[in-house]
Structures are given as C-alpha cells and as structure tokens.
C-alpha positions in Angstrom: 0.0 0.0 0.0 1.5 3.3 -1.1 1.4 6.0 1.6 1.3 9.0 -0.7 -1.2 9.1 -3.4 -1.0 12.7 -4.4 -4.8 12.8 -4.7 -5.1 15.3 -1.9 -2.5 17.8 -3.3 -5.3 20.2 -4.2 -6.9 20.3 -0.8 -9.5 17.6 -1.1 -9.8 14.1 0.3 -12.0 11.1 -0.4 -14.7 9.9 2.0 -15.4 6.2 2.4 -17.6 5.6 -0.6 -15.5 7.8 -2.9 -17.0 11.3 -2.6 -14.4 14.0 -2.6 -14.7 16.9 -0.1 -12.4 19.8 0.9 -10.0 18.9 3.7 -11.5 21.6 5.9 -15.1 20.1 5.6 -16.8 19.6 8.9 -16.9 15.8 8.3 -13.1 15.8 8.0 -12.7 18.0 11.1 -15.0 15.5 13.0 -13.2 12.3 12.2 -9.8 14.0 12.2 -10.4 15.1 15.8 -11.5 11.5 16.7 -8.2 10.4 15.2 -6.4 13.0 17.4 -8.3 11.7 20.4 -7.3 8.2 19.6 -3.6 9.3 19.6 -4.0 10.9 23.0 -5.7 7.7 24.3 -2.6 5.8 23.0 -0.3 8.2 24.9 -2.4 7.7 28.0 -2.2 3.9 27.5 1.6 4.2 27.4 1.6 5.6 31.0 2.0 3.5 34.1 -1.7 2.5 34.4 -3.1 -0.7 35.8 -3.8 -3.6 33.4 -7.6 -3.2 33.6 -7.3 0.5 32.4 -4.7 -0.5 29.7 -7.1 -3.1 28.3 -10.1 -0.8 28.5 -8.1 1.9 26.7 -7.4 -0.5 23.9 -11.2 -1.2 23.6 -11.8 2.5 23.5 -9.3 2.9 20.7 -11.0 0.2 18.7 -14.4 2.0 19.2 -12.8 5.3 18.1 -11.7 3.7 14.8 -15.3 2.5 14.4 -16.5 6.1 15.1 -14.0 7.4 12.6 -15.3 5.0 10.0 -18.8 6.1 10.6 -17.9 9.8 10.3 -15.7 9.2 7.2 -18.6 7.7 5.3 -20.6 9.5 2.8 -24.2 8.8 4.0 -25.6 9.0 0.5 -23.3 6.2 -0.6 -23.5 4.1 2.5 -27.1 2.7 2.0 -28.6 0.7 -0.8 -32.1 1.7 -2.0 -33.6 -0.9 0.3 -32.0 0.8 3.3 -29.3 -1.9 3.9 -25.7 -0.9 4.7 -23.9 -1.1 1.4 -20.4 -0.4 2.7 -20.6 -2.7 5.8 -19.5 0.1 8.2 -19.1 -1.1 11.8 -21.4 0.3 14.4 -21.3 1.6 18.0 -23.6 -0.4 20.3 -25.5 0.3 23.5 -23.2 -2.3 25.0 -20.2 -0.1 24.2 -21.9 2.8 26.1 -22.9 0.6 29.0 -19.3 -0.6 29.3 -18.2 3.0 29.8 -21.0 3.6 32.3 -20.2 0.5 34.4 -16.6 1.4 34.5 -17.4 5.0 35.6 -19.6 3.5 38.4 -16.8 1.1 39.4 -14.2 3.9 39.7 -16.6 6.3 41.4 -17.2 3.8 44.2 -13.5 4.1 45.1 -13.4 7.9 44.9 -14.3 10.6 47.4 -17.4 12.6 46.6 -16.7 15.6 44.3 -17.8 18.9 45.8 -16.0 21.3 43.6 -14.5 21.6 40.1 -11.0 20.2 40.0 -8.0 21.9 38.3 -6.5 19.6 35.7 -3.0 18.4 36.7 -1.2 17.0 39.6 0.7 14.3 37.7 1.7 13.9 34.0 -0.6 10.9 33.5 -3.5 12.8 35.0 -2.7 15.7 32.7 -2.7 13.5 29.7 -6.1 12.2 30.7 -7.5 15.7 31.0 -6.1 16.6 27.6 -7.7 13.5 26.1 -11.0 14.6 27.8 -10.8 18.0 26.2 -10.1 16.6 22.8 -13.0 14.2 23.3 -15.3 17.2 24.0 -14.1 18.9 20.9 -14.7 15.7 18.8 -18.2 15.6 20.3 -18.9 19.3 19.5 -17.7 18.9 15.9 -19.6 15.6 15.4 -22.7 17.3 16.8 -22.3 20.1 14.3 -22.0 17.5 11.5 -25.0 15.7 12.8 -27.1 18.8 12.4 -26.1 18.9 8.7 -26.0 15.2 7.9 -27.4 12.8 10.5 -25.6 9.6 11.3 -26.0 6.9 14.0 -26.7 9.0 17.1 -25.0 6.4 19.3 -21.8 8.0 18.1 -22.7 11.2 20.0 -23.8 9.3 23.1 -20.5 7.3 23.1 -18.3 10.5 22.8 -20.3 12.2 25.5 -19.9 9.2 27.9 -16.2 8.8 26.9 -15.5 12.3 28.1 -17.2 11.5 31.4 -15.1 8.3 31.7 -11.9 10.2 31.0 -12.8 12.7 33.7 -13.4 10.0 36.3 -10.3 8.1 35.1 -8.2 11.3 35.8 -9.6 11.4 39.3 -8.8 7.7 39.7 -5.3 8.2 38.5 -4.9 11.1 40.9 -5.9 8.7 43.7 -3.6 5.8 42.5 -0.6 8.1 41.9 -1.3 10.0 45.2 -1.5 13.3 43.2 -3.1 16.2 44.8 -6.5 17.2 43.5 -6.7 21.0 43.7 -10.3 22.2 43.9 -11.4 25.3 42.1 -13.0 27.6 44.5 -14.2 30.9 42.8 -12.7 34.0 44.3 -15.1 36.4 45.8 -14.7 40.0 44.5 
C-alpha cells in the first residue's frame, strides 16, 4: 500500500464511498479530531496505568476507529435503495456505552465525593487524561455540528459524551492511585 497518493494535493480528500470533499469540511474535522483523540488515548495507555485500564483503553481505541469510519462515510453512498448498509460500516452499540457507564460507576465507588470543580493536573498521567478529555469534548462538538447537517448513527454522539465523562473519572482515579493532589477550584469572591 502506497502511503502517498497525491490525490489530496489540491486540498480535497475522499470519504469512504468515494465522494471528494475539501479537507476543511466539517466531516473531515470531525473524524480528524476523533483520530487525534485516539492518539491521545494511546499516549495515556503508554503511561503506568493498571492492566484493567490499559485493556479498557485498547477497547476505546477500537471504538474510536469505528466512530472514525462512521464519520468518514458519505451517508448518500452508505445505503442501498432498500436501506441496507452497502459499505458494511461497523457500528457503535448500546453495550459499548454501557461498558463505559459500568466502569465509571466502578471507579466512582472508590473515589471521594466531588464537591468542587478540579483543576487539571497533579501528575503527568493525570494531565494526559485531561487533555484526552478536552479533545474528546471537541470531537463531540464537531460531530454534533456535523449531525445537524447530515445525520448519522446518534449512538456516536452518546459514546463520545460518555467517553469524556469516563476520562474525567479516570483522571480522578489516576490522581488517587498516583497520590497526586486534586486541587479544587473555589471561585474567588470580589
């Protein structure tokens, strides 16, 4: 497989299905940000995290590739006239979302109650987790904007929303495991 094709030299790229769009198209921004998120998840996975978290991050990376495939597909070319999936694009399932929710609940059981916002930081691994959370929120915002223009499987939006929650709770869990200080944000009174 040749890495360079030269087909994008004039600022366009092909969606799954063949349609060419400008590289600044909201669809490209959406799945490009999901790809960026996947790289941040990989960086997080490379930290000293427990085996359960490492394996869970690998599953998340797999789901992010699925989401990227969904977002990179021209919806007009994805379906046959009878409504069936012509391109055989993988899907996000309710089980994927429930897995995030169950793991959030599992981690929350071990954490002290949160009474204030928390400043990101305290340890490099915690900071990487917060960066991934922020990129996830951006991916969600861009995907939501795309959804308003061209709808796709709405479980993608649910998954991205839940993933950002999971990343926040994981940051708190890492703070606990690494004995990093959680600094609460207390608004200053004028």
